[in-house]
N, C-alpha and C positions, 0 to 999 in steps of 0.2 A: 695518280699524277704526283702527289707529293713524293712519293717514293722514287718516281722518276726524276723529280726534280733534285731531291737529294743525292741521287748517283751522279748526276752531272754535274752537279756542284762538288762534289768529291771528285770526280774524276779529273775537273780542271786541276787540281793540286798536282796531276799527273804523276803517277808513280807505283818492286817486290819487294822485296821484302827485303830482307838482310844486307841492305847496305851497310858496311859495318862502320867501325868508328872512324870519322873523317881523317883524310889524309893530312899530316903535318909535315912540314919541311923538317922538322927535327926527328922525327920518329914517323916514316911512312907506314901506313897500315898494310900489311900483308895479303889482306883480302879485298880492298878496293880497287877496282879495275873501270876502265870506259868511263871515266869522269868528264864531263863536259862541262862542270861549273863547280868551283868550290871557293867558299868566302875564306879571306886570308886568315879570321880568327877561327876557322874549322867549323862552325856553327852549323853552316848549310851547304849541302852538296846535291847536285844533281847526275845520275849515271842514266846511260842507255845500254842497253843489250847486256845487262849485270850478270845474269845467272839462268840457269835451266835447272827443272826439275825432272827427275825420272823417277815414278812411283808406280806402285803396285797395289789395285784395290782389293781389300778384303770385304766381300760381300755376304751378308746375311739376307736370305730369299727363301720363303715357303713356296713361292709361286712357280721356281723353277730351281735347276741345280746349276751354282755357280761353276764356272770354268775358265777362271781367271779374269783378268781385266788390269787396266794400268793408266795411267797419266803422264802425259807430256806437257809440259808446262814450261813458257818463254817470257821471261821480263823483257819489258819493251822501255818503260820508263822508270825510274826510282827517284823520290825527294827523301833526303836524310837531312835529320836535325840533331845535333848533338850536342844538348846543354851542357854535358858534364864529360870529361874523357873517358869514362868507363861506361856512359849510359847514352843511348840513342834511339829516335824513334824514326819510323820508316814508312813511307805511304806509297805503294806502287801500282803499275797497271801491267797485268800479265795476260797473255795468249793461253788458254788452257783446252786441251783435248784431253777426253776420256772415254774409255771404252769398257763395256761390261759384255762379258762371253757367258753363252749358255750351252749346256750339253744336252743333246736330244732333244731340245725345244728350238723354238725362234720368239724374237719380238715381233709381233705382229701388228700394222698400223690400220686400226679401224677407221669407219667413215669421219670420226672426229678426230682421227690422226692421235689417238692416245696408245701408245705401246701398251700391247696385252702379250700374254705368252700362251703359245698354241703348242701343244705337246706332240710328239711323233713316237707313240710307244712302238717298239718293234715286234713283230707278230710273233707269238710262241705256239709251234706246232702241237697239236694234241688237244688244244682248247676247243671242244666242240662247240660251245656256244660262240666263241668268235668265229669259228669255220663256217656256221650257219648266217652270220651277218656280215662276214667279209670276203669278197670277191678272192678268187685263188691269186697268190701274187707269184712273179718270177722268183725263182730261187735267189738271184743277186740281192733282192729287196728285203730278204730275210736279214740281210746283215748290213743294210745300210746305216750309214751315220749321219747325224744330224748337228749342225752347230749353228748358234744364232749370236748377233752382237748388237749392242745398242751403242751409238757413238754419239757424242755431244761435244760442241763447241762453244766455248765461255769466254768473256772478257770477266778478269778477276781483279778486284781492287784489295789488296791485303795491307792492313794496318797491323804494324808490330812494334813492340817495344823490344830492344836489344841490351843486353848487360855483358860486357867484357870482363871475363874473369880474370884474364892476364893478357900478355901479347898474342898468344895464340888461341885460347879458348874463348867461347862465346856463346849465349843462351838467347833465344828470341822465343817469344809467345805473342800471340794476338788473334785476330779473327779476319776473314775474307768476305767480302761481298761480292756474290757472282751474278753477272748479267748474261744470262744463258742464250745463245743467239739461234743455235739450231741444232737439229739432230738428224740421225738417218741410223737405218737398221741394215744389215747384212745377214744374210741366211745361205749355207753351203751344204748341199747333199752329196754325201760320197756313196756310190754304189759301185763296188767291184773297182775297174780303173776308170770310171767315168765320175767326174765331179761338176757338179751345176751350182752356180752362185748367182743370186738375186740380190737387188740394193734397192731401198725405198729411201726417198730423202724427204726432210721435212716434216719429221715427227715433232710432235707437240710436247714440250718440256715447259716446266716453270719458268717465268721470266726473271724473277729473281729467287736465290738461294743463297745461303750463308753457310760457313763452316769456321771451326776453329782451329788453331793450328800451333805449334811448337816445334822447336829445332835445336840442336845441340851442335856446334860448328867447332870445326878446327882448321884454321887458316882458310884455306880456299875450297873447303869441302865441309858438309852437312848433313846431317840425318834429321830428316823431318817425320812429322805425325800431323795427319788431318783428320778431324772427327767432323762428320755430316750429321746432325742431329736429326730424329724422327721428324720434326717440326719443319726440316728444309729439305723433304724428299724433292729428288730433281723431276720426277713423274707426277703429274696431277692427279687429285683423288678420281679415282673409276679407274685407274691404268694400274699396270703390275706394281706392286710395293715392293722395294728392298731398300735395306740398309747397308751402308757401308762407310770403311774409313781408309786412308790411303798412308801409306809408309814408303819412304824412298829416300833417294839422295839428292842432294843439291850441289852443283858444280858452278864457280863462278869462272866466268870468262877472262 
């Protein structure tokens, strides 16, 4: 309950990340867009739909073979405080979607709705032990391809400090608190010209996770890096464990 209360108190501040140096009449910021409020002294500003993230998830897992993954995150609201011309603090609220893809396996939701990994090994002709225990399979099944993916939808509260090196370059660093709303899994089996797809909704993920973040920006574009520590794994204990970080590009709208 304390964590939930702290989250809602933080969210009332309403606010992603990198809103840059507040726009001033004499030197407009090349980065700031969609400003709905800006104090005359430039100390405080509020932005809507400020930027979007496009990221790639780098996954490390023993339970399955990673086969790509990504992140799409859209800022909804940002509060920017700039006590100095070259320094600012940002608190935001983002809608974040992530997916994690597997090769030759799937994420399976058991009775407790905890994602597990089920492998689908391709039969090997000539294995006598296997031939004794495995029914004869059609020829096309010998070349079947399996792909699985886990998707999550999250409300993120990033808190960042931004330093402006000059009028064009800036650096940001901070952390994100994540409220994981829901998850779902997809599974695809391709055999010859036939492809079958199944989907299961409402998989269990941890309600609260966190990650660290860093950015380097040039005007309206930035490169970002997010690190998710092992203590903040998105899947509960007992489910499939994997660690990951995210790299990508931020575009200001």
